[in-house]
PDB file of N, H, CA, C and O in Angstrom:
ATOM      1  N   MET A   1     -20.473 -22.826 -17.755  1.00  0.00           N
ATOM      2  CA  MET A   1     -19.983 -22.260 -16.722  1.00  0.00           C
ATOM      3  C   MET A   1     -21.014 -22.225 -15.649  1.00  0.00           C
ATOM      4  O   MET A   1     -20.767 -22.615 -14.508  1.00  0.00           O
ATOM      5  N   ARG A   2     -22.235 -21.731 -16.037  1.00  0.00           N
ATOM      6  H   ARG A   2     -22.437 -21.414 -16.964  1.00  0.00           H
ATOM      7  CA  ARG A   2     -23.339 -21.585 -15.109  1.00  0.00           C
ATOM      8  C   ARG A   2     -23.788 -23.028 -14.363  1.00  0.00           C
ATOM      9  O   ARG A   2     -24.191 -23.123 -13.203  1.00  0.00           O
ATOM     10  N   ALA A   3     -23.651 -23.896 -15.127  1.00  0.00           N
ATOM     11  H   ALA A   3     -23.324 -23.818 -16.069  1.00  0.00           H
ATOM     12  CA  ALA A   3     -23.933 -25.287 -14.538  1.00  0.00           C
ATOM     13  C   ALA A   3     -22.958 -25.634 -13.644  1.00  0.00           C
ATOM     14  O   ALA A   3     -23.313 -26.300 -12.672  1.00  0.00           O
ATOM     15  N   LEU A   4     -21.459 -25.237 -13.791  1.00  0.00           N
ATOM     16  H   LEU A   4     -21.171 -24.696 -14.581  1.00  0.00           H
ATOM     17  CA  LEU A   4     -20.533 -25.549 -12.930  1.00  0.00           C
ATOM     18  C   LEU A   4     -20.628 -24.892 -11.565  1.00  0.00           C
ATOM     19  O   LEU A   4     -20.404 -25.416 -10.474  1.00  0.00           O
ATOM     20  N   ASN A   5     -20.984 -23.706 -11.818  1.00  0.00           N
ATOM     21  H   ASN A   5     -21.166 -23.281 -12.705  1.00  0.00           H
ATOM     22  CA  ASN A   5     -21.265 -22.731 -10.570  1.00  0.00           C
ATOM     23  C   ASN A   5     -22.488 -23.349  -9.618  1.00  0.00           C
ATOM     24  O   ASN A   5     -22.450 -23.284  -8.390  1.00  0.00           O
ATOM     25  N   TYR A   6     -23.491 -23.908 -10.311  1.00  0.00           N
ATOM     26  H   TYR A   6     -23.522 -23.961 -11.309  1.00  0.00           H
ATOM     27  CA  TYR A   6     -24.614 -24.556  -9.448  1.00  0.00           C
ATOM     28  C   TYR A   6     -24.085 -25.748  -8.789  1.00  0.00           C
ATOM     29  O   TYR A   6     -24.309 -25.937  -7.594  1.00  0.00           O
ATOM     30  N   LEU A   7     -23.379 -26.585  -9.509  1.00  0.00           N
ATOM     31  H   LEU A   7     -23.197 -26.431 -10.480  1.00  0.00           H
ATOM     32  CA  LEU A   7     -22.777 -27.769  -9.007  1.00  0.00           C
ATOM     33  C   LEU A   7     -22.013 -27.676  -7.820  1.00  0.00           C
ATOM     34  O   LEU A   7     -22.202 -28.376  -6.826  1.00  0.00           O
ATOM     35  N   THR A   8     -20.969 -26.622  -7.963  1.00  0.00           N
ATOM     36  H   THR A   8     -20.815 -26.053  -8.771  1.00  0.00           H
ATOM     37  CA  THR A   8     -20.215 -26.417  -6.737  1.00  0.00           C
ATOM     38  C   THR A   8     -20.974 -25.754  -5.780  1.00  0.00           C
ATOM     39  O   THR A   8     -20.781 -26.142  -4.628  1.00  0.00           O
ATOM     40  N   LEU A   9     -21.868 -24.769  -5.952  1.00  0.00           N
ATOM     41  H   LEU A   9     -22.025 -24.454  -6.888  1.00  0.00           H
ATOM     42  CA  LEU A   9     -22.808 -24.503  -4.772  1.00  0.00           C
ATOM     43  C   LEU A   9     -23.453 -25.452  -4.226  1.00  0.00           C
ATOM     44  O   LEU A   9     -23.727 -25.264  -3.040  1.00  0.00           O
ATOM     45  N   ILE A  10     -23.819 -26.488  -4.722  1.00  0.00           N
ATOM     46  H   ILE A  10     -23.596 -26.641  -5.685  1.00  0.00           H
ATOM     47  CA  ILE A  10     -24.640 -27.827  -4.173  1.00  0.00           C
ATOM     48  C   ILE A  10     -23.803 -28.273  -3.543  1.00  0.00           C
ATOM     49  O   ILE A  10     -24.191 -28.522  -2.402  1.00  0.00           O
ATOM     50  N   LEU A  11     -22.388 -28.609  -3.795  1.00  0.00           N
ATOM     51  H   LEU A  11     -22.072 -28.407  -4.722  1.00  0.00           H
ATOM     52  CA  LEU A  11     -21.417 -29.545  -3.132  1.00  0.00           C
ATOM     53  C   LEU A  11     -21.074 -28.842  -1.945  1.00  0.00           C
ATOM     54  O   LEU A  11     -20.723 -29.465  -0.942  1.00  0.00           O
ATOM     55  N   LEU A  12     -21.158 -27.343  -1.971  1.00  0.00           N
ATOM     56  H   LEU A  12     -21.443 -26.838  -2.785  1.00  0.00           H
ATOM     57  CA  LEU A  12     -20.848 -26.458  -0.706  1.00  0.00           C
ATOM     58  C   LEU A  12     -21.811 -26.804   0.185  1.00  0.00           C
ATOM     59  O   LEU A  12     -21.475 -27.328   1.247  1.00  0.00           O
ATOM     60  N   ILE A  13     -23.070 -26.579  -0.093  1.00  0.00           N
ATOM     61  H   ILE A  13     -23.343 -26.153  -0.955  1.00  0.00           H
ATOM     62  CA  ILE A  13     -24.114 -26.713   0.593  1.00  0.00           C
ATOM     63  C   ILE A  13     -24.277 -28.067   1.436  1.00  0.00           C
ATOM     64  O   ILE A  13     -24.686 -28.098   2.597  1.00  0.00           O
ATOM     65  N   VAL A  14     -23.882 -29.219   0.651  1.00  0.00           N
ATOM     66  H   VAL A  14     -23.549 -29.193  -0.292  1.00  0.00           H
ATOM     67  CA  VAL A  14     -23.931 -30.450   1.242  1.00  0.00           C
ATOM     68  C   VAL A  14     -22.735 -30.552   2.241  1.00  0.00           C
ATOM     69  O   VAL A  14     -22.928 -31.275   3.219  1.00  0.00           O
ATOM     70  N   GLY A  15     -21.501 -29.915   2.130  1.00  0.00           N
ATOM     71  H   GLY A  15     -21.345 -29.327   1.337  1.00  0.00           H
ATOM     72  CA  GLY A  15     -20.442 -30.012   2.793  1.00  0.00           C
ATOM     73  C   GLY A  15     -20.742 -29.129   4.041  1.00  0.00           C
ATOM     74  O   GLY A  15     -20.429 -29.545   5.156  1.00  0.00           O
ATOM     75  N   GLY A  16     -21.273 -28.062   3.895  1.00  0.00           N
ATOM     76  H   GLY A  16     -21.527 -27.724   2.989  1.00  0.00           H
ATOM     77  CA  GLY A  16     -21.709 -27.051   5.125  1.00  0.00           C
ATOM     78  C   GLY A  16     -22.832 -27.907   6.032  1.00  0.00           C
ATOM     79  O   GLY A  16     -22.854 -27.792   7.257  1.00  0.00           O
ATOM     80  N   LEU A  17     -23.698 -28.719   5.352  1.00  0.00           N
ATOM     81  H   LEU A  17     -23.680 -28.813   4.357  1.00  0.00           H
ATOM     82  CA  LEU A  17     -24.574 -29.344   6.096  1.00  0.00           C
ATOM     83  C   LEU A  17     -23.890 -30.560   6.904  1.00  0.00           C
ATOM     84  O   LEU A  17     -24.261 -30.865   8.038  1.00  0.00           O
ATOM     85  N   ASN A  18     -23.103 -31.066   6.381  1.00  0.00           N
ATOM     86  H   ASN A  18     -22.802 -30.818   5.460  1.00  0.00           H
ATOM     87  CA  ASN A  18     -22.207 -32.255   6.977  1.00  0.00           C
ATOM     88  C   ASN A  18     -21.370 -31.619   8.137  1.00  0.00           C
ATOM     89  O   ASN A  18     -21.337 -32.148   9.248  1.00  0.00           O
ATOM     90  N   TRP A  19     -20.670 -30.422   7.829  1.00  0.00           N
ATOM     91  H   TRP A  19     -20.697 -29.993   6.926  1.00  0.00           H
ATOM     92  CA  TRP A  19     -19.999 -29.815   8.896  1.00  0.00           C
ATOM     93  C   TRP A  19     -21.016 -29.404  10.004  1.00  0.00           C
ATOM     94  O   TRP A  19     -20.567 -29.557  11.140  1.00  0.00           O
ATOM     95  N   GLY A  20     -22.175 -28.958   9.934  1.00  0.00           N
ATOM     96  H   GLY A  20     -22.539 -28.834   9.011  1.00  0.00           H
ATOM     97  CA  GLY A  20     -23.281 -28.606  10.949  1.00  0.00           C
ATOM     98  C   GLY A  20     -23.425 -30.078  11.670  1.00  0.00           C
ATOM     99  O   GLY A  20     -23.304 -30.078  12.895  1.00  0.00           O
ATOM    100  N   LEU A  21     -23.647 -31.198  11.083  1.00  0.00           N
ATOM    101  H   LEU A  21     -23.746 -31.198  10.088  1.00  0.00           H
ATOM    102  CA  LEU A  21     -24.174 -32.535  11.892  1.00  0.00           C
ATOM    103  C   LEU A  21     -22.842 -32.907  12.603  1.00  0.00           C
ATOM    104  O   LEU A  21     -22.966 -33.407  13.722  1.00  0.00           O
ATOM    105  N   VAL A  22     -21.492 -32.722  12.078  1.00  0.00           N
ATOM    106  H   VAL A  22     -21.391 -32.316  11.170  1.00  0.00           H
ATOM    107  CA  VAL A  22     -20.560 -33.088  12.918  1.00  0.00           C
ATOM    108  C   VAL A  22     -20.545 -32.181  14.007  1.00  0.00           C
ATOM    109  O   VAL A  22     -20.485 -32.733  15.106  1.00  0.00           O
ATOM    110  N   GLY A  23     -20.581 -31.023  14.009  1.00  0.00           N
ATOM    111  H   GLY A  23     -20.630 -30.575  13.117  1.00  0.00           H
ATOM    112  CA  GLY A  23     -20.506 -30.028  15.271  1.00  0.00           C
ATOM    113  C   GLY A  23     -21.648 -30.050  15.992  1.00  0.00           C
ATOM    114  O   GLY A  23     -21.573 -29.579  17.127  1.00  0.00           O
ATOM    115  N   LEU A  24     -22.963 -30.591  15.529  1.00  0.00           N
ATOM    116  H   LEU A  24     -23.024 -30.974  14.607  1.00  0.00           H
ATOM    117  CA  LEU A  24     -24.067 -30.466  16.501  1.00  0.00           C
ATOM    118  C   LEU A  24     -24.029 -31.943  17.081  1.00  0.00           C
ATOM    119  O   LEU A  24     -24.152 -32.022  18.303  1.00  0.00           O
ATOM    120  N   PHE A  25     -23.906 -32.891  16.511  1.00  0.00           N
ATOM    121  H   PHE A  25     -23.806 -32.827  15.518  1.00  0.00           H
ATOM    122  CA  PHE A  25     -24.293 -34.343  16.746  1.00  0.00           C
ATOM    123  C   PHE A  25     -23.149 -35.396  16.680  1.00  0.00           C
ATOM    124  O   PHE A  25     -23.313 -36.606  16.840  1.00  0.00           O
ATOM    125  N   ASP A  26     -21.885 -34.730  16.405  1.00  0.00           N
ATOM    126  H   ASP A  26     -21.752 -33.747  16.275  1.00  0.00           H
ATOM    127  CA  ASP A  26     -20.743 -35.629  16.152  1.00  0.00           C
ATOM    128  C   ASP A  26     -21.000 -36.700  15.101  1.00  0.00           C
ATOM    129  O   ASP A  26     -20.572 -37.836  15.306  1.00  0.00           O
ATOM    130  N   PHE A  27     -21.620 -36.435  14.073  1.00  0.00           N
ATOM    131  H   PHE A  27     -21.968 -35.512  13.907  1.00  0.00           H
ATOM    132  CA  PHE A  27     -22.149 -37.414  12.974  1.00  0.00           C
ATOM    133  C   PHE A  27     -21.722 -37.038  11.922  1.00  0.00           C
ATOM    134  O   PHE A  27     -21.976 -35.864  11.654  1.00  0.00           O
ATOM    135  N   ASP A  28     -21.073 -37.684  11.102  1.00  0.00           N
ATOM    136  H   ASP A  28     -20.867 -38.638  11.321  1.00  0.00           H
ATOM    137  CA  ASP A  28     -20.520 -37.484   9.800  1.00  0.00           C
ATOM    138  C   ASP A  28     -21.164 -38.217   8.864  1.00  0.00           C
ATOM    139  O   ASP A  28     -21.022 -39.437   8.792  1.00  0.00           O
ATOM    140  N   LEU A  29     -22.004 -37.461   7.989  1.00  0.00           N
ATOM    141  H   LEU A  29     -22.119 -36.470   8.047  1.00  0.00           H
ATOM    142  CA  LEU A  29     -22.973 -38.164   6.971  1.00  0.00           C
ATOM    143  C   LEU A  29     -22.063 -38.712   5.836  1.00  0.00           C
ATOM    144  O   LEU A  29     -22.282 -39.800   5.304  1.00  0.00           O
ATOM    145  N   VAL A  30     -21.205 -38.037   5.551  1.00  0.00           N
ATOM    146  H   VAL A  30     -21.027 -37.153   5.982  1.00  0.00           H
ATOM    147  CA  VAL A  30     -20.258 -38.758   4.257  1.00  0.00           C
ATOM    148  C   VAL A  30     -19.683 -40.145   4.745  1.00  0.00           C
ATOM    149  O   VAL A  30     -19.842 -41.228   4.182  1.00  0.00           O
ATOM    150  N   ALA A  31     -19.040 -39.913   5.811  1.00  0.00           N
ATOM    151  H   ALA A  31     -18.910 -39.033   6.268  1.00  0.00           H
ATOM    152  CA  ALA A  31     -18.552 -41.219   6.504  1.00  0.00           C
ATOM    153  C   ALA A  31     -19.526 -42.428   6.680  1.00  0.00           C
ATOM    154  O   ALA A  31     -19.224 -43.607   6.492  1.00  0.00           O
ATOM    155  N   ALA A  32     -20.709 -41.963   7.060  1.00  0.00           N
ATOM    156  H   ALA A  32     -20.955 -41.006   7.213  1.00  0.00           H
ATOM    157  CA  ALA A  32     -21.766 -42.976   7.360  1.00  0.00           C
ATOM    158  C   ALA A  32     -22.224 -43.411   5.975  1.00  0.00           C
ATOM    159  O   ALA A  32     -22.644 -44.568   5.942  1.00  0.00           O
ATOM    160  N   LEU A  33     -22.238 -42.754   4.842  1.00  0.00           N
ATOM    161  H   LEU A  33     -21.897 -41.814   4.868  1.00  0.00           H
ATOM    162  CA  LEU A  33     -22.714 -43.152   3.872  1.00  0.00           C
ATOM    163  C   LEU A  33     -21.534 -44.019   2.890  1.00  0.00           C
ATOM    164  O   LEU A  33     -21.909 -44.922   2.143  1.00  0.00           O
ATOM    165  N   PHE A  34     -20.387 -43.704   2.976  1.00  0.00           N
ATOM    166  H   PHE A  34     -20.082 -42.970   3.582  1.00  0.00           H
ATOM    167  CA  PHE A  34     -19.340 -44.217   2.049  1.00  0.00           C
ATOM    168  C   PHE A  34     -18.321 -44.664   2.751  1.00  0.00           C
ATOM    169  O   PHE A  34     -17.265 -44.811   2.136  1.00  0.00           O
ATOM    170  N   GLY A  35     -18.349 -44.921   3.879  1.00  0.00           N
ATOM    171  H   GLY A  35     -19.207 -44.802   4.379  1.00  0.00           H
ATOM    172  CA  GLY A  35     -17.266 -45.455   4.891  1.00  0.00           C
ATOM    173  C   GLY A  35     -16.233 -44.411   5.445  1.00  0.00           C
ATOM    174  O   GLY A  35     -16.075 -43.370   4.808  1.00  0.00           O
ATOM    175  N   GLU A  36     -15.591 -44.611   6.482  1.00  0.00           N
ATOM    176  H   GLU A  36     -15.720 -45.457   6.999  1.00  0.00           H
ATOM    177  CA  GLU A  36     -14.850 -43.746   7.125  1.00  0.00           C
ATOM    178  C   GLU A  36     -13.503 -43.572   6.213  1.00  0.00           C
ATOM    179  O   GLU A  36     -12.792 -44.574   6.132  1.00  0.00           O
ATOM    180  N   MET A  37     -13.151 -42.578   5.627  1.00  0.00           N
ATOM    181  H   MET A  37     -13.728 -41.764   5.692  1.00  0.00           H
ATOM    182  CA  MET A  37     -12.004 -42.314   4.886  1.00  0.00           C
ATOM    183  C   MET A  37     -11.742 -43.209   3.859  1.00  0.00           C
ATOM    184  O   MET A  37     -10.605 -43.450   3.454  1.00  0.00           O
ATOM    185  N   SER A  38     -12.944 -43.800   3.346  1.00  0.00           N
ATOM    186  H   SER A  38     -13.867 -43.603   3.675  1.00  0.00           H
ATOM    187  CA  SER A  38     -12.712 -44.753   2.116  1.00  0.00           C
ATOM    188  C   SER A  38     -12.412 -43.786   0.839  1.00  0.00           C
ATOM    189  O   SER A  38     -12.341 -42.561   0.931  1.00  0.00           O
ATOM    190  N   VAL A  39     -12.272 -44.411  -0.176  1.00  0.00           N
ATOM    191  H   VAL A  39     -12.329 -45.406  -0.251  1.00  0.00           H
ATOM    192  CA  VAL A  39     -11.924 -43.704  -1.336  1.00  0.00           C
ATOM    193  C   VAL A  39     -13.118 -42.847  -1.747  1.00  0.00           C
ATOM    194  O   VAL A  39     -12.920 -41.727  -2.218  1.00  0.00           O
ATOM    195  N   LEU A  40     -14.347 -43.330  -1.587  1.00  0.00           N
ATOM    196  H   LEU A  40     -14.509 -44.240  -1.205  1.00  0.00           H
ATOM    197  CA  LEU A  40     -15.364 -42.514  -1.976  1.00  0.00           C
ATOM    198  C   LEU A  40     -15.568 -41.416  -1.222  1.00  0.00           C
ATOM    199  O   LEU A  40     -15.852 -40.337  -1.742  1.00  0.00           O
ATOM    200  N   SER A  41     -15.439 -41.583   0.114  1.00  0.00           N
ATOM    201  H   SER A  41     -15.208 -42.460   0.536  1.00  0.00           H
ATOM    202  CA  SER A  41     -15.556 -40.305   1.119  1.00  0.00           C
ATOM    203  C   SER A  41     -14.614 -39.271   0.718  1.00  0.00           C
ATOM    204  O   SER A  41     -15.041 -38.137   0.499  1.00  0.00           O
ATOM    205  N   ARG A  42     -13.299 -39.560   0.592  1.00  0.00           N
ATOM    206  H   ARG A  42     -12.953 -40.481   0.769  1.00  0.00           H
ATOM    207  CA  ARG A  42     -12.216 -38.868   0.122  1.00  0.00           C
ATOM    208  C   ARG A  42     -12.472 -38.110  -1.102  1.00  0.00           C
ATOM    209  O   ARG A  42     -12.027 -36.975  -1.272  1.00  0.00           O
ATOM    210  N   ILE A  43     -13.207 -38.752  -1.976  1.00  0.00           N
ATOM    211  H   ILE A  43     -13.569 -39.674  -1.838  1.00  0.00           H
ATOM    212  CA  ILE A  43     -13.503 -38.018  -3.421  1.00  0.00           C
ATOM    213  C   ILE A  43     -14.384 -37.039  -3.064  1.00  0.00           C
ATOM    214  O   ILE A  43     -14.202 -35.945  -3.598  1.00  0.00           O
ATOM    215  N   VAL A  44     -15.459 -37.172  -2.157  1.00  0.00           N
ATOM    216  H   VAL A  44     -15.607 -38.060  -1.723  1.00  0.00           H
ATOM    217  CA  VAL A  44     -16.480 -36.356  -1.882  1.00  0.00           C
ATOM    218  C   VAL A  44     -16.012 -35.061  -1.019  1.00  0.00           C
ATOM    219  O   VAL A  44     -16.547 -33.955  -1.097  1.00  0.00           O
ATOM    220  N   TYR A  45     -14.887 -35.408  -0.159  1.00  0.00           N
ATOM    221  H   TYR A  45     -14.453 -36.306  -0.096  1.00  0.00           H
ATOM    222  CA  TYR A  45     -14.252 -34.257   0.429  1.00  0.00           C
ATOM    223  C   TYR A  45     -13.414 -33.367  -0.216  1.00  0.00           C
ATOM    224  O   TYR A  45     -13.263 -32.199   0.143  1.00  0.00           O
ATOM    225  N   VAL A  46     -12.723 -34.023  -1.405  1.00  0.00           N
ATOM    226  H   VAL A  46     -12.846 -34.971  -1.697  1.00  0.00           H
ATOM    227  CA  VAL A  46     -11.899 -33.133  -2.171  1.00  0.00           C
ATOM    228  C   VAL A  46     -12.694 -32.607  -3.112  1.00  0.00           C
ATOM    229  O   VAL A  46     -12.168 -31.630  -3.645  1.00  0.00           O
ATOM    230  N   LEU A  47     -13.900 -32.910  -3.578  1.00  0.00           N
ATOM    231  H   LEU A  47     -14.328 -33.703  -3.144  1.00  0.00           H
ATOM    232  CA  LEU A  47     -14.774 -32.185  -4.407  1.00  0.00           C
ATOM    233  C   LEU A  47     -15.430 -31.056  -3.788  1.00  0.00           C
ATOM    234  O   LEU A  47     -15.895 -30.133  -4.457  1.00  0.00           O
ATOM    235  N   VAL A  48     -15.477 -31.104  -2.583  1.00  0.00           N
ATOM    236  H   VAL A  48     -15.099 -31.853  -2.039  1.00  0.00           H
ATOM    237  CA  VAL A  48     -16.237 -30.196  -1.668  1.00  0.00           C
ATOM    238  C   VAL A  48     -15.257 -28.889  -1.545  1.00  0.00           C
ATOM    239  O   VAL A  48     -15.600 -27.707  -1.555  1.00  0.00           O
ATOM    240  N   GLY A  49     -13.990 -29.418  -1.432  1.00  0.00           N
ATOM    241  H   GLY A  49     -13.712 -30.378  -1.425  1.00  0.00           H
ATOM    242  CA  GLY A  49     -12.738 -28.457  -1.474  1.00  0.00           C
ATOM    243  C   GLY A  49     -12.491 -27.807  -2.570  1.00  0.00           C
ATOM    244  O   GLY A  49     -12.154 -26.629  -2.453  1.00  0.00           O
ATOM    245  N   LEU A  50     -12.582 -28.328  -3.749  1.00  0.00           N
ATOM    246  H   LEU A  50     -12.856 -29.285  -3.845  1.00  0.00           H
ATOM    247  CA  LEU A  50     -12.533 -27.852  -4.984  1.00  0.00           C
ATOM    248  C   LEU A  50     -13.500 -26.844  -5.270  1.00  0.00           C
ATOM    249  O   LEU A  50     -13.289 -25.767  -5.827  1.00  0.00           O
ATOM    250  N   SER A  51     -14.631 -27.311  -4.817  1.00  0.00           N
ATOM    251  H   SER A  51     -14.803 -28.186  -4.364  1.00  0.00           H
ATOM    252  CA  SER A  51     -16.018 -26.324  -5.056  1.00  0.00           C
ATOM    253  C   SER A  51     -15.675 -25.108  -4.348  1.00  0.00           C
ATOM    254  O   SER A  51     -15.796 -24.045  -4.956  1.00  0.00           O
ATOM    255  N   ALA A  52     -15.157 -25.110  -2.843  1.00  0.00           N
ATOM    256  H   ALA A  52     -15.058 -25.974  -2.348  1.00  0.00           H
ATOM    257  CA  ALA A  52     -14.961 -23.934  -2.188  1.00  0.00           C
ATOM    258  C   ALA A  52     -13.801 -22.934  -3.065  1.00  0.00           C
ATOM    259  O   ALA A  52     -13.953 -21.720  -3.199  1.00  0.00           O
ATOM    260  N   LEU A  53     -12.680 -23.680  -3.594  1.00  0.00           N
ATOM    261  H   LEU A  53     -12.557 -24.666  -3.485  1.00  0.00           H
ATOM    262  CA  LEU A  53     -11.866 -22.984  -4.490  1.00  0.00           C
ATOM    263  C   LEU A  53     -12.587 -22.352  -5.529  1.00  0.00           C
ATOM    264  O   LEU A  53     -12.476 -21.132  -5.655  1.00  0.00           O
ATOM    265  N   TRP A  54     -13.208 -22.913  -6.187  1.00  0.00           N
ATOM    266  H   TRP A  54     -13.298 -23.904  -6.085  1.00  0.00           H
ATOM    267  CA  TRP A  54     -13.999 -22.359  -7.398  1.00  0.00           C
ATOM    268  C   TRP A  54     -14.963 -21.322  -7.167  1.00  0.00           C
ATOM    269  O   TRP A  54     -15.159 -20.440  -8.003  1.00  0.00           O
ATOM    270  N   GLN A  55     -15.597 -21.387  -6.030  1.00  0.00           N
ATOM    271  H   GLN A  55     -15.438 -22.104  -5.351  1.00  0.00           H
ATOM    272  CA  GLN A  55     -16.539 -20.377  -5.597  1.00  0.00           C
ATOM    273  C   GLN A  55     -15.604 -19.066  -5.198  1.00  0.00           C
ATOM    274  O   GLN A  55     -15.909 -17.912  -5.499  1.00  0.00           O
ATOM    275  N   ILE A  56     -14.715 -19.352  -4.653  1.00  0.00           N
ATOM    276  H   ILE A  56     -14.467 -20.289  -4.408  1.00  0.00           H
ATOM    277  CA  ILE A  56     -13.736 -18.272  -4.222  1.00  0.00           C
ATOM    278  C   ILE A  56     -13.414 -17.421  -5.439  1.00  0.00           C
ATOM    279  O   ILE A  56     -13.762 -16.246  -5.561  1.00  0.00           O
ATOM    280  N   ILE A  57     -12.677 -18.160  -6.382  1.00  0.00           N
ATOM    281  H   ILE A  57     -12.395 -19.114  -6.283  1.00  0.00           H
ATOM    282  CA  ILE A  57     -12.285 -17.744  -7.615  1.00  0.00           C
ATOM    283  C   ILE A  57     -13.276 -16.892  -8.479  1.00  0.00           C
ATOM    284  O   ILE A  57     -12.912 -15.894  -9.102  1.00  0.00           O
ATOM    285  N   SER A  58     -14.625 -17.394  -8.461  1.00  0.00           N
ATOM    286  H   SER A  58     -14.921 -18.205  -7.955  1.00  0.00           H
ATOM    287  CA  SER A  58     -15.645 -17.056  -9.072  1.00  0.00           C
ATOM    288  C   SER A  58     -16.071 -15.575  -8.197  1.00  0.00           C
ATOM    289  O   SER A  58     -16.447 -14.606  -8.857  1.00  0.00           O
ATOM    290  N   LEU A  59     -15.999 -15.500  -6.972  1.00  0.00           N
ATOM    291  H   LEU A  59     -15.694 -16.287  -6.435  1.00  0.00           H
ATOM    292  CA  LEU A  59     -16.370 -14.405  -6.433  1.00  0.00           C
ATOM    293  C   LEU A  59     -15.386 -13.297  -6.410  1.00  0.00           C
ATOM    294  O   LEU A  59     -15.707 -12.112  -6.321  1.00  0.00           O
ATOM    295  N   LEU A  60     -14.191 -13.734  -6.493  1.00  0.00           N
ATOM    296  H   LEU A  60     -13.930 -14.697  -6.565  1.00  0.00           H
ATOM    297  CA  LEU A  60     -13.143 -12.794  -6.626  1.00  0.00           C
ATOM    298  C   LEU A  60     -13.111 -12.022  -8.096  1.00  0.00           C
ATOM    299  O   LEU A  60     -12.798 -10.847  -8.285  1.00  0.00           O
ATOM    300  N   SER A  61     -13.548 -13.072  -9.154  1.00  0.00           N
ATOM    301  H   SER A  61     -13.802 -14.027  -9.001  1.00  0.00           H
ATOM    302  CA  SER A  61     -13.572 -12.335 -10.487  1.00  0.00           C
ATOM    303  C   SER A  61     -14.727 -11.493 -10.762  1.00  0.00           C
ATOM    304  O   SER A  61     -14.767 -10.742 -11.737  1.00  0.00           O
ATOM    305  N   GLY A  62     -15.629 -11.605  -9.948  1.00  0.00           N
ATOM    306  H   GLY A  62     -15.597 -12.214  -9.156  1.00  0.00           H
ATOM    307  CA  GLY A  62     -16.916 -10.860 -10.128  1.00  0.00           C
ATOM    308  C   GLY A  62     -17.994 -11.633 -10.858  1.00  0.00           C
ATOM    309  O   GLY A  62     -19.035 -11.035 -11.130  1.00  0.00           O
ATOM    310  N   ASN A  63     -17.852 -12.878 -11.195  1.00  0.00           N
ATOM    311  H   ASN A  63     -17.006 -13.363 -10.974  1.00  0.00           H
ATOM    312  CA  ASN A  63     -18.968 -13.689 -11.838  1.00  0.00           C
ATOM    313  C   ASN A  63     -20.050 -13.891 -10.736  1.00  0.00           C
ATOM    314  O   ASN A  63     -19.929 -14.045  -9.521  1.00  0.00           O
ATOM    315  N   LYS A  64     -20.991 -13.849 -11.428  1.00  0.00           N
ATOM    316  H   LYS A  64     -21.089 -13.724 -12.415  1.00  0.00           H
ATOM    317  CA  LYS A  64     -22.206 -14.274 -10.596  1.00  0.00           C
ATOM    318  C   LYS A  64     -22.827 -15.328 -11.188  1.00  0.00           C
ATOM    319  O   LYS A  64     -22.684 -15.510 -12.397  1.00  0.00           O
ATOM    320  N   ILE A  65     -23.697 -16.267 -10.321  1.00  0.00           N
ATOM    321  H   ILE A  65     -23.814 -16.119  -9.339  1.00  0.00           H
ATOM    322  CA  ILE A  65     -24.228 -17.560 -10.669  1.00  0.00           C
ATOM    323  C   ILE A  65     -25.195 -17.342 -11.815  1.00  0.00           C
ATOM    324  O   ILE A  65     -25.190 -18.131 -12.760  1.00  0.00           O
ATOM    325  N   ASP A  66     -26.058 -16.267 -11.776  1.00  0.00           N
ATOM    326  H   ASP A  66     -26.062 -15.627 -11.008  1.00  0.00           H
ATOM    327  CA  ASP A  66     -26.966 -16.133 -12.622  1.00  0.00           C
ATOM    328  C   ASP A  66     -26.664 -15.227 -13.849  1.00  0.00           C
ATOM    329  O   ASP A  66     -27.470 -15.098 -14.771  1.00  0.00           O
ATOM    330  N   GLY A  67     -25.426 -14.592 -13.806  1.00  0.00           N
ATOM    331  H   GLY A  67     -24.771 -14.697 -13.057  1.00  0.00           H
ATOM    332  CA  GLY A  67     -24.819 -13.918 -14.720  1.00  0.00           C
ATOM    333  C   GLY A  67     -25.218 -12.335 -14.263  1.00  0.00           C
ATOM    334  O   GLY A  67     -25.671 -12.067 -13.151  1.00  0.00           O
ATOM    335  N   PRO A  68     -25.009 -11.514 -15.141  1.00  0.00           N
ATOM    336  CA  PRO A  68     -25.278 -10.113 -14.787  1.00  0.00           C
ATOM    337  C   PRO A  68     -26.689  -9.718 -14.396  1.00  0.00           C
ATOM    338  O   PRO A  68     -27.635 -10.171 -15.039  1.00  0.00           O
ATOM    339  N   VAL A  69     -26.890  -8.844 -13.310  1.00  0.00           N
ATOM    340  H   VAL A  69     -26.121  -8.476 -12.788  1.00  0.00           H
ATOM    341  CA  VAL A  69     -28.146  -8.371 -13.095  1.00  0.00           C
ATOM    342  C   VAL A  69     -28.873  -7.265 -13.840  1.00  0.00           C
ATOM    343  O   VAL A  69     -28.288  -6.183 -13.887  1.00  0.00           O
ATOM    344  N   THR A  70     -29.887  -7.353 -14.345  1.00  0.00           N
ATOM    345  H   THR A  70     -30.362  -8.232 -14.307  1.00  0.00           H
ATOM    346  CA  THR A  70     -30.397  -6.114 -15.321  1.00  0.00           C
ATOM    347  C   THR A  70     -31.662  -5.875 -14.680  1.00  0.00           C
ATOM    348  O   THR A  70     -32.398  -6.705 -14.148  1.00  0.00           O
ATOM    349  N   ARG A  71     -31.849  -4.418 -14.820  1.00  0.00           N
ATOM    350  H   ARG A  71     -31.251  -3.743 -15.252  1.00  0.00           H
ATOM    351  CA  ARG A  71     -32.796  -3.811 -14.362  1.00  0.00           C
ATOM    352  C   ARG A  71     -33.904  -3.153 -15.209  1.00  0.00           C
ATOM    353  O   ARG A  71     -33.628  -2.349 -16.101  1.00  0.00           O
ATOM    354  N   ARG A  72     -35.045  -3.482 -14.933  1.00  0.00           N
ATOM    355  H   ARG A  72     -35.269  -4.135 -14.209  1.00  0.00           H
ATOM    356  CA  ARG A  72     -36.167  -3.042 -16.141  1.00  0.00           C
ATOM    357  C   ARG A  72     -36.566  -1.658 -15.465  1.00  0.00           C
ATOM    358  O   ARG A  72     -36.637  -1.427 -14.258  1.00  0.00           O
ATOM    359  N   ALA A  73     -36.798  -0.834 -16.472  1.00  0.00           N
ATOM    360  H   ALA A  73     -36.740  -1.022 -17.453  1.00  0.00           H
ATOM    361  CA  ALA A  73     -37.387   0.483 -16.335  1.00  0.00           C
ATOM    362  C   ALA A  73     -38.846   0.403 -15.798  1.00  0.00           C
ATOM    363  O   ALA A  73     -39.533  -0.425 -16.396  1.00  0.00           O
ATOM    364  N   VAL A  74     -39.402   1.014 -14.905  1.00  0.00           N
ATOM    365  H   VAL A  74     -38.845   1.688 -14.419  1.00  0.00           H
ATOM    366  CA  VAL A  74     -40.495   1.084 -14.236  1.00  0.00           C
ATOM    367  C   VAL A  74     -41.356   2.279 -14.649  1.00  0.00           C
ATOM    368  O   VAL A  74     -42.438   2.481 -14.097  1.00  0.00           O
TER     369      VAL A  74
END
């Protein structure tokens, strides 16, 4: 489950950077790499959307990416 959280987080970062490029420079990196609304670009968009849903569910259920935080006595 931890690996899935990291994967979805990476996909969300890629998606966020892509949206930043679209907003700042009107440049869609996914479309440039895989073709405008090609099957591959649509798969990337769907995976980013599913990653967002996974992270929302993970956040609401209280799961952390690294697991529970433990504190050491000093």
